[in-house]
N, CA, C and O atoms as a Maestro MAE file, in Angstrom:
{
 s_m_m2io_version
 :::
 2.0.0
}

f_m_ct {
 s_m_title
 :::
 protein
 m_atom[248] {
  # First column is atom index #
  i_m_mmod_type
  r_m_x_coord
  r_m_y_coord
  r_m_z_coord
  i_m_residue_number
  s_m_chain_name
  s_m_pdb_residue_name
  s_m_pdb_atom_name
  i_m_atomic_number
  :::
  1 25 -18.288 -21.778 -12.808 1 A "MET " " N  " 7
  2 3 -17.333 -21.935 -11.733 1 A "MET " " CA " 6
  3 2 -17.124 -23.434 -11.504 1 A "MET " " C  " 6
  4 15 -18.074 -24.159 -11.209 1 A "MET " " O  " 8
  5 25 -15.899 -23.887 -11.639 2 A "ASN " " N  " 7
  6 3 -15.644 -25.314 -11.468 2 A "ASN " " CA " 6
  7 2 -15.264 -25.636 -10.023 2 A "ASN " " C  " 6
  8 15 -15.195 -24.747 -9.174 2 A "ASN " " O  " 8
  9 25 -15.024 -26.902 -9.760 3 A "ALA " " N  " 7
  10 3 -14.759 -27.361 -8.395 3 A "ALA " " CA " 6
  11 2 -13.461 -26.792 -7.840 3 A "ALA " " C  " 6
  12 15 -13.387 -26.457 -6.658 3 A "ALA " " O  " 8
  13 25 -12.443 -26.680 -8.678 4 A "ALA " " N  " 7
  14 3 -11.157 -26.158 -8.204 4 A "ALA " " CA " 6
  15 2 -11.280 -24.697 -7.782 4 A "ALA " " C  " 6
  16 15 -10.676 -24.281 -6.793 4 A "ALA " " O  " 8
  17 25 -12.054 -23.925 -8.524 5 A "THR " " N  " 7
  18 3 -12.252 -22.518 -8.183 5 A "THR " " CA " 6
  19 2 -12.993 -22.383 -6.862 5 A "THR " " C  " 6
  20 15 -12.601 -21.595 -6.002 5 A "THR " " O  " 8
  21 25 -14.057 -23.148 -6.702 6 A "THR " " N  " 7
  22 3 -14.826 -23.128 -5.461 6 A "THR " " CA " 6
  23 2 -13.964 -23.557 -4.288 6 A "THR " " C  " 6
  24 15 -13.991 -22.932 -3.228 6 A "THR " " O  " 8
  25 25 -13.208 -24.612 -4.474 7 A "LEU " " N  " 7
  26 3 -12.321 -25.112 -3.426 7 A "LEU " " CA " 6
  27 2 -11.273 -24.064 -3.059 7 A "LEU " " C  " 6
  28 15 -10.954 -23.885 -1.883 7 A "LEU " " O  " 8
  29 25 -10.745 -23.380 -4.051 8 A "GLY " " N  " 7
  30 3 -9.767 -22.323 -3.800 8 A "GLY " " CA " 6
  31 2 -10.348 -21.169 -3.006 8 A "GLY " " C  " 6
  32 15 -9.699 -20.644 -2.102 8 A "GLY " " O  " 8
  33 25 -11.563 -20.774 -3.336 9 A "ILE " " N  " 7
  34 3 -12.218 -19.676 -2.620 9 A "ILE " " CA " 6
  35 2 -12.493 -20.063 -1.175 9 A "ILE " " C  " 6
  36 15 -12.248 -19.271 -0.264 9 A "ILE " " O  " 8
  37 25 -12.997 -21.266 -0.956 10 A "VAL " " N  " 7
  38 3 -13.269 -21.743 0.403 10 A "VAL " " CA " 6
  39 2 -11.976 -21.809 1.210 10 A "VAL " " C  " 6
  40 15 -11.954 -21.448 2.386 10 A "VAL " " O  " 8
  41 25 -10.903 -22.269 0.579 11 A "THR " " N  " 7
  42 3 -9.613 -22.357 1.258 11 A "THR " " CA " 6
  43 2 -9.119 -20.973 1.668 11 A "THR " " C  " 6
  44 15 -8.622 -20.794 2.780 11 A "THR " " O  " 8
  45 25 -9.253 -19.992 0.774 12 A "MET " " N  " 7
  46 3 -8.827 -18.631 1.111 12 A "MET " " CA " 6
  47 2 -9.642 -18.072 2.272 12 A "MET " " C  " 6
  48 15 -9.092 -17.414 3.155 12 A "MET " " O  " 8
  49 25 -10.938 -18.328 2.278 13 A "VAL " " N  " 7
  50 3 -11.794 -17.842 3.366 13 A "VAL " " CA " 6
  51 2 -11.364 -18.457 4.692 13 A "VAL " " C  " 6
  52 15 -11.311 -17.765 5.709 13 A "VAL " " O  " 8
  53 25 -11.060 -19.746 4.689 14 A "ILE " " N  " 7
  54 3 -10.637 -20.410 5.927 14 A "ILE " " CA " 6
  55 2 -9.326 -19.818 6.432 14 A "ILE " " C  " 6
  56 15 -9.191 -19.573 7.630 14 A "ILE " " O  " 8
  57 25 -8.358 -19.583 5.547 15 A "TRP " " N  " 7
  58 3 -7.082 -19.005 5.986 15 A "TRP " " CA " 6
  59 2 -7.262 -17.566 6.458 15 A "TRP " " C  " 6
  60 15 -6.538 -17.123 7.350 15 A "TRP " " O  " 8
  61 25 -8.205 -16.829 5.886 16 A "ILE " " N  " 7
  62 3 -8.505 -15.483 6.380 16 A "ILE " " CA " 6
  63 2 -9.086 -15.568 7.788 16 A "ILE " " C  " 6
  64 15 -8.734 -14.767 8.654 16 A "ILE " " O  " 8
  65 25 -9.977 -16.539 8.020 17 A "LEU " " N  " 7
  66 3 -10.532 -16.733 9.360 17 A "LEU " " CA " 6
  67 2 -9.444 -17.099 10.361 17 A "LEU " " C  " 6
  68 15 -9.492 -16.661 11.511 17 A "LEU " " O  " 8
  69 25 -8.463 -17.896 9.940 18 A "VAL " " N  " 7
  70 3 -7.341 -18.243 10.821 18 A "VAL " " CA " 6
  71 2 -6.577 -16.979 11.205 18 A "VAL " " C  " 6
  72 15 -6.250 -16.789 12.377 18 A "VAL " " O  " 8
  73 25 -6.293 -16.125 10.246 19 A "SER " " N  " 7
  74 3 -5.535 -14.908 10.554 19 A "SER " " CA " 6
  75 2 -6.330 -13.962 11.453 19 A "SER " " C  " 6
  76 15 -5.756 -13.312 12.327 19 A "SER " " O  " 8
  77 25 -7.640 -13.881 11.244 20 A "VAL " " N  " 7
  78 3 -8.480 -13.048 12.110 20 A "VAL " " CA " 6
  79 2 -8.479 -13.604 13.527 20 A "VAL " " C  " 6
  80 15 -8.376 -12.848 14.493 20 A "VAL " " O  " 8
  81 25 -8.591 -14.910 13.653 21 A "GLU " " N  " 7
  82 3 -8.591 -15.546 14.975 21 A "GLU " " CA " 6
  83 2 -7.248 -15.342 15.671 21 A "GLU " " C  " 6
  84 15 -7.208 -15.130 16.882 21 A "GLU " " O  " 8
  85 25 -6.161 -15.404 14.930 22 A "LEU " " N  " 7
  86 3 -4.842 -15.166 15.520 22 A "LEU " " CA " 6
  87 2 -4.705 -13.732 16.015 22 A "LEU " " C  " 6
  88 15 -4.076 -13.494 17.046 22 A "LEU " " O  " 8
  89 25 -5.272 -12.790 15.310 23 A "SER " " N  " 7
  90 3 -5.174 -11.396 15.737 23 A "SER " " CA " 6
  91 2 -6.038 -11.122 16.963 23 A "SER " " C  " 6
  92 15 -5.726 -10.224 17.745 23 A "SER " " O  " 8
  93 25 -7.116 -11.878 17.145 24 A "LYS " " N  " 7
  94 3 -7.984 -11.698 18.306 24 A "LYS " " CA " 6
  95 2 -7.453 -12.412 19.542 24 A "LYS " " C  " 6
  96 15 -7.852 -12.066 20.654 24 A "LYS " " O  " 8
  97 25 -6.569 -13.394 19.389 25 A "THR " " N  " 7
  98 3 -6.126 -14.231 20.498 25 A "THR " " CA " 6
  99 2 -5.424 -13.431 21.586 25 A "THR " " C  " 6
  100 15 -5.605 -13.730 22.766 25 A "THR " " O  " 8
  101 25 -4.642 -12.442 21.238 26 A "SER " " N  " 7
  102 3 -3.853 -11.709 22.228 26 A "SER " " CA " 6
  103 2 -4.711 -10.823 23.131 26 A "SER " " C  " 6
  104 15 -4.229 -10.368 24.169 26 A "SER " " O  " 8
  105 25 -5.950 -10.572 22.770 27 A "LYS " " N  " 7
  106 3 -6.802 -9.660 23.527 27 A "LYS " " CA " 6
  107 2 -7.760 -10.376 24.485 27 A "LYS " " C  " 6
  108 15 -8.617 -9.728 25.086 27 A "LYS " " O  " 8
  109 25 -7.632 -11.690 24.640 28 A "LYS " " N  " 7
  110 3 -8.604 -12.447 25.425 28 A "LYS " " CA " 6
  111 2 -7.990 -12.956 26.718 28 A "LYS " " C  " 6
  112 15 -6.770 -13.065 26.838 28 A "LYS " " O  " 8
  113 25 -8.866 -13.275 27.707 29 A "ASP " " N  " 7
  114 3 -8.360 -13.875 28.937 29 A "ASP " " CA " 6
  115 2 -8.154 -15.379 28.735 29 A "ASP " " C  " 6
  116 15 -8.394 -15.902 27.647 29 A "ASP " " O  " 8
  117 25 -7.709 -16.068 29.786 30 A "ASN " " N  " 7
  118 3 -7.289 -17.469 29.641 30 A "ASN " " CA " 6
  119 2 -8.407 -18.401 29.192 30 A "ASN " " C  " 6
  120 15 -8.175 -19.264 28.346 30 A "ASN " " O  " 8
  121 25 -9.627 -18.250 29.742 31 A "ASP " " N  " 7
  122 3 -10.725 -19.147 29.366 31 A "ASP " " CA " 6
  123 2 -11.112 -18.949 27.902 31 A "ASP " " C  " 6
  124 15 -11.352 -19.914 27.177 31 A "ASP " " O  " 8
  125 25 -11.169 -17.714 27.487 32 A "GLN " " N  " 7
  126 3 -11.499 -17.429 26.090 32 A "GLN " " CA " 6
  127 2 -10.376 -17.863 25.161 32 A "GLN " " C  " 6
  128 15 -10.629 -18.266 24.026 32 A "GLN " " O  " 8
  129 25 -9.121 -17.782 25.640 33 A "LYS " " N  " 7
  130 3 -7.992 -18.216 24.811 33 A "LYS " " CA " 6
  131 2 -8.042 -19.714 24.555 33 A "LYS " " C  " 6
  132 15 -7.684 -20.175 23.472 33 A "LYS " " O  " 8
  133 25 -8.492 -20.486 25.567 34 A "GLU " " N  " 7
  134 3 -8.582 -21.938 25.385 34 A "GLU " " CA " 6
  135 2 -9.600 -22.279 24.298 34 A "GLU " " C  " 6
  136 15 -9.332 -23.116 23.436 34 A "GLU " " O  " 8
  137 25 -10.758 -21.636 24.338 35 A "ASN " " N  " 7
  138 3 -11.764 -21.861 23.292 35 A "ASN " " CA " 6
  139 2 -11.262 -21.366 21.941 35 A "ASN " " C  " 6
  140 15 -11.516 -21.988 20.909 35 A "ASN " " O  " 8
  141 25 -10.557 -20.256 21.955 36 A "SER " " N  " 7
  142 3 -10.009 -19.712 20.718 36 A "SER " " CA " 6
  143 2 -8.955 -20.649 20.135 36 A "SER " " C  " 6
  144 15 -8.880 -20.824 18.919 36 A "SER " " O  " 8
  145 25 -8.140 -21.251 21.005 37 A "ASN " " N  " 7
  146 3 -7.120 -22.192 20.529 37 A "ASN " " CA " 6
  147 2 -7.757 -23.410 19.877 37 A "ASN " " C  " 6
  148 15 -7.262 -23.900 18.862 37 A "ASN " " O  " 8
  149 25 -8.849 -23.901 20.450 38 A "ARG " " N  " 7
  150 3 -9.561 -25.039 19.846 38 A "ARG " " CA " 6
  151 2 -10.096 -24.669 18.467 38 A "ARG " " C  " 6
  152 15 -9.952 -25.423 17.505 38 A "ARG " " O  " 8
  153 25 -10.712 -23.501 18.389 39 A "LYS " " N  " 7
  154 3 -11.253 -23.029 17.110 39 A "LYS " " CA " 6
  155 2 -10.129 -22.860 16.093 39 A "LYS " " C  " 6
  156 15 -10.285 -23.193 14.918 39 A "LYS " " O  " 8
  157 25 -9.000 -22.341 16.556 40 A "LEU " " N  " 7
  158 3 -7.852 -22.133 15.681 40 A "LEU " " CA " 6
  159 2 -7.308 -23.453 15.154 40 A "LEU " " C  " 6
  160 15 -6.952 -23.550 13.980 40 A "LEU " " O  " 8
  161 25 -7.241 -24.463 16.004 41 A "ILE " " N  " 7
  162 3 -6.757 -25.781 15.581 41 A "ILE " " CA " 6
  163 2 -7.682 -26.372 14.522 41 A "ILE " " C  " 6
  164 15 -7.214 -26.918 13.523 41 A "ILE " " O  " 8
  165 25 -8.986 -26.266 14.736 42 A "VAL " " N  " 7
  166 3 -9.953 -26.799 13.768 42 A "VAL " " CA " 6
  167 2 -9.842 -26.057 12.435 42 A "VAL " " C  " 6
  168 15 -9.839 -26.679 11.373 42 A "VAL " " O  " 8
  169 25 -9.751 -24.728 12.495 43 A "LEU " " N  " 7
  170 3 -9.639 -23.946 11.261 43 A "LEU " " CA " 6
  171 2 -8.344 -24.255 10.519 43 A "LEU " " C  " 6
  172 15 -8.341 -24.357 9.292 43 A "LEU " " O  " 8
  173 25 -7.245 -24.405 11.254 44 A "MET " " N  " 7
  174 3 -5.969 -24.706 10.601 44 A "MET " " CA " 6
  175 2 -5.988 -26.094 9.977 44 A "MET " " C  " 6
  176 15 -5.459 -26.288 8.882 44 A "MET " " O  " 8
  177 25 -6.591 -27.062 10.661 45 A "PHE " " N  " 7
  178 3 -6.694 -28.405 10.098 45 A "PHE " " CA " 6
  179 2 -7.509 -28.375 8.801 45 A "PHE " " C  " 6
  180 15 -7.120 -28.972 7.798 45 A "PHE " " O  " 8
  181 25 -8.647 -27.670 8.838 46 A "ALA " " N  " 7
  182 3 -9.480 -27.559 7.634 46 A "ALA " " CA " 6
  183 2 -8.727 -26.839 6.521 46 A "ALA " " C  " 6
  184 15 -8.820 -27.225 5.356 46 A "ALA " " O  " 8
  185 25 -7.988 -25.802 6.872 47 A "GLY " " N  " 7
  186 3 -7.214 -25.074 5.876 47 A "GLY " " CA " 6
  187 2 -6.140 -25.931 5.234 47 A "GLY " " C  " 6
  188 15 -5.936 -25.871 4.022 47 A "GLY " " O  " 8
  189 25 -5.452 -26.730 6.041 48 A "ILE " " N  " 7
  190 3 -4.407 -27.611 5.512 48 A "ILE " " CA " 6
  191 2 -5.005 -28.658 4.585 48 A "ILE " " C  " 6
  192 15 -4.488 -28.895 3.494 48 A "ILE " " O  " 8
  193 25 -6.092 -29.283 5.017 49 A "VAL " " N  " 7
  194 3 -6.727 -30.324 4.199 49 A "VAL " " CA " 6
  195 2 -7.209 -29.741 2.871 49 A "VAL " " C  " 6
  196 15 -6.996 -30.338 1.816 49 A "VAL " " O  " 8
  197 25 -7.851 -28.588 2.922 50 A "LEU " " N  " 7
  198 3 -8.355 -27.981 1.688 50 A "LEU " " CA " 6
  199 2 -7.222 -27.479 0.793 50 A "LEU " " C  " 6
  200 15 -7.339 -27.520 -0.432 50 A "LEU " " O  " 8
  201 25 -6.138 -27.009 1.388 51 A "THR " " N  " 7
  202 3 -4.986 -26.588 0.586 51 A "THR " " CA " 6
  203 2 -4.397 -27.775 -0.159 51 A "THR " " C  " 6
  204 15 -4.050 -27.664 -1.335 51 A "THR " " O  " 8
  205 25 -4.284 -28.901 0.516 52 A "ILE " " N  " 7
  206 3 -3.790 -30.118 -0.134 52 A "ILE " " CA " 6
  207 2 -4.732 -30.523 -1.266 52 A "ILE " " C  " 6
  208 15 -4.280 -30.921 -2.340 52 A "ILE " " O  " 8
  209 25 -6.044 -30.423 -1.024 53 A "ALA " " N  " 7
  210 3 -7.018 -30.769 -2.063 53 A "ALA " " CA " 6
  211 2 -6.891 -29.842 -3.272 53 A "ALA " " C  " 6
  212 15 -7.007 -30.298 -4.410 53 A "ALA " " O  " 8
  213 25 -6.656 -28.554 -3.044 54 A "VAL " " N  " 7
  214 3 -6.484 -27.609 -4.154 54 A "VAL " " CA " 6
  215 2 -5.231 -27.946 -4.946 54 A "VAL " " C  " 6
  216 15 -5.253 -27.932 -6.177 54 A "VAL " " O  " 8
  217 25 -4.140 -28.249 -4.252 55 A "VAL " " N  " 7
  218 3 -2.886 -28.587 -4.937 55 A "VAL " " CA " 6
  219 2 -3.060 -29.842 -5.785 55 A "VAL " " C  " 6
  220 15 -2.611 -29.883 -6.931 55 A "VAL " " O  " 8
  221 25 -3.704 -30.857 -5.236 56 A "ILE " " N  " 7
  222 3 -3.940 -32.097 -5.992 56 A "ILE " " CA " 6
  223 2 -4.813 -31.811 -7.210 56 A "ILE " " C  " 6
  224 15 -4.543 -32.304 -8.306 56 A "ILE " " O  " 8
  225 25 -5.858 -31.014 -7.012 57 A "SER " " N  " 7
  226 3 -6.752 -30.677 -8.118 57 A "SER " " CA " 6
  227 2 -6.010 -29.928 -9.225 57 A "SER " " C  " 6
  228 15 -6.229 -30.183 -10.410 57 A "SER " " O  " 8
  229 25 -5.145 -29.018 -8.837 58 A "LEU " " N  " 7
  230 3 -4.397 -28.258 -9.843 58 A "LEU " " CA " 6
  231 2 -3.379 -29.132 -10.570 58 A "LEU " " C  " 6
  232 15 -3.172 -28.962 -11.771 58 A "LEU " " O  " 8
  233 25 -2.742 -30.059 -9.864 59 A "PHE " " N  " 7
  234 3 -1.801 -30.965 -10.524 59 A "PHE " " CA " 6
  235 2 -2.515 -31.900 -11.496 59 A "PHE " " C  " 6
  236 15 -1.941 -32.279 -12.517 59 A "PHE " " O  " 8
  237 25 -3.750 -32.276 -11.198 60 A "GLN " " N  " 7
  238 3 -4.497 -33.142 -12.097 60 A "GLN " " CA " 6
  239 2 -4.845 -32.425 -13.399 60 A "GLN " " C  " 6
  240 15 -5.025 -33.065 -14.435 60 A "GLN " " O  " 8
  241 25 -4.938 -31.104 -13.345 61 A "LYS " " N  " 7
  242 3 -5.284 -30.345 -14.548 61 A "LYS " " CA " 6
  243 2 -4.083 -30.100 -15.451 61 A "LYS " " C  " 6
  244 15 -4.250 -29.631 -16.577 61 A "LYS " " O  " 8
  245 25 -2.880 -30.407 -14.982 62 A "LEU " " N  " 7
  246 3 -1.683 -30.191 -15.816 62 A "LEU " " CA " 6
  247 2 -1.603 -31.159 -16.960 62 A "LEU " " C  " 6
  248 15 -0.659 -31.107 -17.748 62 A "LEU " " O  " 8
  :::
 }
 m_bond[247] {
  # First column is bond index #
  i_m_from
  i_m_to
  i_m_order
  :::
  1 1 2 1
  2 2 3 1
  3 3 4 2
  4 3 5 1
  5 5 6 1
  6 6 7 1
  7 7 8 2
  8 7 9 1
  9 9 10 1
  10 10 11 1
  11 11 12 2
  12 11 13 1
  13 13 14 1
  14 14 15 1
  15 15 16 2
  16 15 17 1
  17 17 18 1
  18 18 19 1
  19 19 20 2
  20 19 21 1
  21 21 22 1
  22 22 23 1
  23 23 24 2
  24 23 25 1
  25 25 26 1
  26 26 27 1
  27 27 28 2
  28 27 29 1
  29 29 30 1
  30 30 31 1
  31 31 32 2
  32 31 33 1
  33 33 34 1
  34 34 35 1
  35 35 36 2
  36 35 37 1
  37 37 38 1
  38 38 39 1
  39 39 40 2
  40 39 41 1
  41 41 42 1
  42 42 43 1
  43 43 44 2
  44 43 45 1
  45 45 46 1
  46 46 47 1
  47 47 48 2
  48 47 49 1
  49 49 50 1
  50 50 51 1
  51 51 52 2
  52 51 53 1
  53 53 54 1
  54 54 55 1
  55 55 56 2
  56 55 57 1
  57 57 58 1
  58 58 59 1
  59 59 60 2
  60 59 61 1
  61 61 62 1
  62 62 63 1
  63 63 64 2
  64 63 65 1
  65 65 66 1
  66 66 67 1
  67 67 68 2
  68 67 69 1
  69 69 70 1
  70 70 71 1
  71 71 72 2
  72 71 73 1
  73 73 74 1
  74 74 75 1
  75 75 76 2
  76 75 77 1
  77 77 78 1
  78 78 79 1
  79 79 80 2
  80 79 81 1
  81 81 82 1
  82 82 83 1
  83 83 84 2
  84 83 85 1
  85 85 86 1
  86 86 87 1
  87 87 88 2
  88 87 89 1
  89 89 90 1
  90 90 91 1
  91 91 92 2
  92 91 93 1
  93 93 94 1
  94 94 95 1
  95 95 96 2
  96 95 97 1
  97 97 98 1
  98 98 99 1
  99 99 100 2
  100 99 101 1
  101 101 102 1
  102 102 103 1
  103 103 104 2
  104 103 105 1
  105 105 106 1
  106 106 107 1
  107 107 108 2
  108 107 109 1
  109 109 110 1
  110 110 111 1
  111 111 112 2
  112 111 113 1
  113 113 114 1
  114 114 115 1
  115 115 116 2
  116 115 117 1
  117 117 118 1
  118 118 119 1
  119 119 120 2
  120 119 121 1
  121 121 122 1
  122 122 123 1
  123 123 124 2
  124 123 125 1
  125 125 126 1
  126 126 127 1
  127 127 128 2
  128 127 129 1
  129 129 130 1
  130 130 131 1
  131 131 132 2
  132 131 133 1
  133 133 134 1
  134 134 135 1
  135 135 136 2
  136 135 137 1
  137 137 138 1
  138 138 139 1
  139 139 140 2
  140 139 141 1
  141 141 142 1
  142 142 143 1
  143 143 144 2
  144 143 145 1
  145 145 146 1
  146 146 147 1
  147 147 148 2
  148 147 149 1
  149 149 150 1
  150 150 151 1
  151 151 152 2
  152 151 153 1
  153 153 154 1
  154 154 155 1
  155 155 156 2
  156 155 157 1
  157 157 158 1
  158 158 159 1
  159 159 160 2
  160 159 161 1
  161 161 162 1
  162 162 163 1
  163 163 164 2
  164 163 165 1
  165 165 166 1
  166 166 167 1
  167 167 168 2
  168 167 169 1
  169 169 170 1
  170 170 171 1
  171 171 172 2
  172 171 173 1
  173 173 174 1
  174 174 175 1
  175 175 176 2
  176 175 177 1
  177 177 178 1
  178 178 179 1
  179 179 180 2
  180 179 181 1
  181 181 182 1
  182 182 183 1
  183 183 184 2
  184 183 185 1
  185 185 186 1
  186 186 187 1
  187 187 188 2
  188 187 189 1
  189 189 190 1
  190 190 191 1
  191 191 192 2
  192 191 193 1
  193 193 194 1
  194 194 195 1
  195 195 196 2
  196 195 197 1
  197 197 198 1
  198 198 199 1
  199 199 200 2
  200 199 201 1
  201 201 202 1
  202 202 203 1
  203 203 204 2
  204 203 205 1
  205 205 206 1
  206 206 207 1
  207 207 208 2
  208 207 209 1
  209 209 210 1
  210 210 211 1
  211 211 212 2
  212 211 213 1
  213 213 214 1
  214 214 215 1
  215 215 216 2
  216 215 217 1
  217 217 218 1
  218 218 219 1
  219 219 220 2
  220 219 221 1
  221 221 222 1
  222 222 223 1
  223 223 224 2
  224 223 225 1
  225 225 226 1
  226 226 227 1
  227 227 228 2
  228 227 229 1
  229 229 230 1
  230 230 231 1
  231 231 232 2
  232 231 233 1
  233 233 234 1
  234 234 235 1
  235 235 236 2
  236 235 237 1
  237 237 238 1
  238 238 239 1
  239 239 240 2
  240 239 241 1
  241 241 242 1
  242 242 243 1
  243 243 244 2
  244 243 245 1
  245 245 246 1
  246 246 247 1
  247 247 248 2
  :::
 }
}
């Protein structure tokens, strides 16, 4: 398993966590939504950064 494969798997897991967090957001009260929004922002930032890293890694292999 090379670095690009590992990075791709981690990226997919993070985006799955983002979608799970989005589905849970509508069922929470305001205090829990604020904490959920923070978690969502962190997960989305990590997902974006890792997605960019995967794209760069794949372009380098061309």
